[in-house]
N, C-alpha and C positions, 0 to 999 in steps of 0.2 A: 509293517509290523507298526502297532499303536506306539505312541510317545506320551510318557508320564512327565509330570512336573513333581519334584519331591523337595522336601524339607528333612533336615536332619542336623545331628550336633555330632561334631567331632569328638575325640577323646580329650582334645584341649579345652572343649566348652564352647566353641563358636559355633554359629548358626551356619550352616551350608545349604545352599539353595542350587538348584539346577534342573536338568531334564535328561532323559534316557530313554533308549528305545528297548521295550520288552514285549514278551508275547502275551502277558497278564500283570495284573498290579502285584500278585503274589511272585510273579518271576521279576518283577522289578525290585521289591523288597529283598528278595533273595541275593540279588546282584549287588544292591547297595551294601547290605550287612556284609557280603564278601569283600567289598572294599576295604584296605587298609586305612586305619585313622578314623573309621566311623563308629560312633558308639551306639547309637540307635537312630532309627528313622521315626519322624514326628507325623509326616503326612506324605501320602501319595495321591495325586490326583491326574485323570486321564485328562489331556488335552483334547478338546473337542475338535471336529474338522471344522477348518476355515478361521480357528482362533487365533491363529499367527498370522503376521503382518503379511497385508496382501501388496501386490505390485502397483495394483491399481488404485489403491488408496493412497500410497507414497507417490503416484504420478501428480497428485494435485500440491500446488505450491501452498505452504501453509500461510495463512492471514496473521494480520496483526492482532487479533484477538486471540487467536491460537497459540502464538507465541506467547503473548501475555499470560494467559491461562497456564501453560505448561511451564514457563519461568517461575511463575509465583509459587505453584505446588512444589516444584524442584527446590525452590529457595526456602520453603517453611520445613519441608520434611528434612532438608540436610542440615537446618538450624536447630532441628529436634534430636540430631545425633545418630538419624539412622544411615545405616551402611546403604549403598548403591543398589546393591540385589534387591534388598527389602524396598527400597523406594520404588523401583520400578514395577515391582509387583503390586505394591499399592496404588500407584498410578494407573496400572492397566485396570485395576478395579473402580477407580474413581473418576477417571476423565468422562467428560459428557460426551466427546465427540468419537465417533469410531476412526476418524483420520489420526487423532492425536494418539488413540489406543495403538495403532498400528505404527506410528513412530515410534512409541516407548519401546514397541516388541521389537523393531529393527534395532535400536540403540542397545536394548538389553541382549539382543543375538551378538552384536558385535562385541559388548563389553566381554562376555562370556568366553569369548574366542580369545581374549586376552589383550583386546585393542584399547588403547588408552582412551579415557572418556572424550577428551577433546578432538582426537582422530576418529572416534566414533562418529561424533557430531559432523565431523568434516566428510567421511565416508558415506553417510547417509545421503549425502547430497541436497539436503532440504533446508540446510542452516547457511547463512550468508558468512562470508570469511570475518566480518566484522563480529558475529554471534560466537563463532569458533576461536577467536583469539580472545574474547572475552572470557570465555570458559577457561582457555589455556593460562591465561594470567591468573584466574582465581584457582586453578590446580596449582599452579606455582606458588602463589603466595599464601596457599592454606585458608583462602576465603572464599571458597566456592560457594557457601550458601548466600553472602552477601551480594556475589556476583550475581547470582540468578535473581536474587530480589531487586539489583540494580536493573536487570535486563526487563524484568517484569514492568518496573516503573518507565523505564524508557518506551517499550511497547505500549504501555497504557498511555502515555502524554502522547505518542506518535498517533494512537489510534482517535484519541481526544482532539488533535489538531486536524486530522484528515475529516472527522465527523463533522467539526465546526464549519469547514470548507465545504463540505457537502450541503449542510443544512442552509449556509448562507446561499448556495446556488440553487436550491429549491424553487424559492420563489420567481427568479428569473427566468429559469428554464420554464416553469410553468406558465408564467405569462407569454414566452416566447411561443411555448408550444400552443397555447390556447390561440393566438394570434394566426399561427399557420394553420392550424385546424378550421378557424372560422374562414381564412382566405380560401382554402381549399373547397371546402363545402359550398361556399358562395359561387365560386368558379365551375364547380362539376353538378351542383343540383339547384341551385338558384338561378345563376344566370340563363341557361336554356329556357326556362320559363318566362324569364323578361325578354328574352330574345325573340320569343312568338308573340309576346305583346308588341315588342317594337315593329314587327312585320306586320301586323292588325293596323296598328296606328299608321304605319306608312311615314314615318318621322326620319329625318336626317339624323345621323349619329356622329357626336363630337369624337375626337380621334383618340381619348382615353377610352372611352366606351367600346369602340371598334378593337382597340388593342386587347382589352379584357375578354371580348368575345372571341377573338383569335386565339388567345392564350386558353379560353376554357375549350374549345373544338380541339386544340393541340393536346389537351391533357385527358381529354375523354376518347379520344382516337389512337392516341400514340403512348398510352400509359405502360403498356410493356417496355417500349424502349427507355422511357423515364426510369424505369426499375432497372434496367440493364444499366442505363447510364450512373446510378447512384451506386451500384453495387462496383462498377469499373471505378468510379470515383473513390470508393473507400478502400478497394484494393490498391489502388494507385498511390494513395496517400500512405497506405500501411507499407508498400514497398519503397516509397521514399524514405520513410522514417528508419529504414534499415540502414541508410547511408549515413554516417556521422556529419559529412558537412551539411546534409541536408537537415538533420536534426539541430545543428548548431545554429542554422539559420533560422529556423524554426523557435529556438528556444530564445536566441536574441531578440527576436520580434516579440516574444511574449514579455520578456523583461521590460521593452520599452513601451508596452502598451499601456495607456493611461490606467490609473487605478489597479488594473490586474496585476501587471509587472510589480508593484510595489508588495501587493499581497504575496506572490511567488517568491521574490527575494527575501521577505521576511519568513517565510515558512521554511524555504532552503536553508537559511542562516541559522533559524532555531534548530532545525534539525544536526546542522553541523556542529554547532557549539554544545550541544547537549551530547551529542556522540563524542567528541573531543573531550569532554569533561570526563565523562566514564571512562573511555580508554585510557587517558594518562593517569586518573584516579586508580586505576587498576594495575599501574606499573608499568605500562607499555611505553616504549620511547615515542618520543613526538613525531619522529618521521614515519614511524610503524603507524602511528595513531592516526595521522593524517592520511596515510595509504590506505587505511580501512575508513577513514571517514568519507571517502571518495565514493565508497559504495553505496553510501546513506543518502547520497544527492542524486535527483533526477535530472535536474536542469544541465544539458550539456556544456553550456557556457559556464557555468559555476564550476561543473566538474573538470573541465580543462584548467580553470582557476586553480584548483586544488592541486592539480597535477603540477603546475608550473611552479607552487609554492614548495610543494616537496621536493621538487627538483633542485631548486634554487638553496633550499636549506642544507640539502645534502652537501652543496658546493659552498658553504661558508657563510650564507646569508641569514639573518636574524627572521623570526615570524614576524615581528612588528613591521618590518620593512617591507617584507612582502605582502603583508596584508594593505599597506599602505598604496602599493603599487598595483594589486590586482581588484581592488574593492570588493572583495569577497563577501564581507559582512557590512552592515550600517556602520556609520562612524563611532556611535557609542560604544556598540559591541567590537568593534575594531580596537577602540583605546583599551578597554577592559581586557581583551586577548593581549595585546602589547605590554600592558602592565605586567599580566600573569608572566608573558615570556621572560621579562628583565627580572622580575621578583622571584622567579622559580615556582609561583603558585599557579600554573597555567591550568591546572584541572580545578581548583576551587573558583577561579575567576572565569573560566568556561561556564561554570553551573550558574555564576552572576550573570554573565551575558545571555545565558537562554531563558533566565526567569525575566530579563529586561525585553528580550525579543518575545517573548510569550505576550506580555503587556502590549508591546508594538504590535504584534499580530492580530490581537483582539482589536485595536485602535482601527488598523488598516482594513479589516474586515468591516468594521460598521462604517468605515466612509465609503468602501465598495458598494455595499448595501444602500447608504443614503445616496450615492450618486447614480449608481448604474441601475437599481430598480425603478425608479421614477422616470429616468431617461427611457429606459426600455418601454415603461408603461405609456409614455407620451408617444413613441415611435409605434408601438402597435396601435394603440387609439389613432394616431394621423391615419396609418395604413388602412384601418377599417373604415375611418371617416371618409377616405378617397375613394373606396370601394363603392360606398352606398352613394355617395355624391355623383359618382359615374355611371351608376345604375339608375337613378332618379332623375337624372339631368334630361334625358331625351322626353321623359314622360312630362316633366315639367315644360319643357319647349313644345309638346303636343298640346298640353293645357292652354298655353298662351295662345297657340295658333287658333283654336277653337273659339278661346274668348273673342279674338280678333276677327 
């Protein structure tokens, strides 16, 4: 039986929207008019096949950009005074991504069944507990429009930080990829031709040239095993990352790595401070806010520090004391959070700390590029120079032998 979407006015003058099944549109209108409380029907629209949300579309994780777009549009529509049913209908028509449309349709179905808005977000399984708690706090305080606009700003900044890091890594990765490509090309294509020349000249080969020839032979004859080895290595690393102890070892090593560790620490600290400021500013208790901030951090070492801080605060210790013990954030941000803890302005000073860390992150990224980029370029250039030297050294030896 076809499903129809309808809009109608009740006898009290309120707008009613919903869906029902009927044999035809005329039958749907008859069923609606027969309902008590409905004055007249303004619109009946047939739902096209495949228009409702799809489980395949909902299987994908929402990106930072998706969350930003959705949160911003929810915020401005709520600020305009629209009710939630009308907002969902507007978003279904205006959102650019079919995946986001599927999300809104899912939420609309849950809300229409009587599920509270924050529970609908949780039941969809697409939003983090951080997001759901922010929505819940917005519902409780009556500032749902400001909450969604805060979430949009949060994900906009998070996307900006991530994009900045990606753009920073493009040049080093390109240089490294070019160096590896040149080396493979030389080993697989160029070196066999040089090997024929060495045989014709009948000259003794230095150790480094013999090593390159052996490696070239192995790569050309055993390349299927190399692919298998790389796949097994990738699977092994993925399997090891499932274990929390291995992730802690990896992330601790990353934090202690020169230049890279400082960038990671500033990035994670920035996300933590910005999340904490938004949560506490929305009226969520500090311990609950810390628990939710735990979800926004990716480094396992820093996640463990947040867990320790939360447990100890529940036992009676202060935030400033635990920040000094764990070194969760850099010293200046630590002092700002400690001051906010003692003055009762943790939300405002967390935002100040995030602004400070944003500048520090930019400076750390610039230092990383200034130090790592040239070092990698020198390393790649040295490797290619060694390769060319090893290739031409036997020819130089043969030329000297002919001259003498």
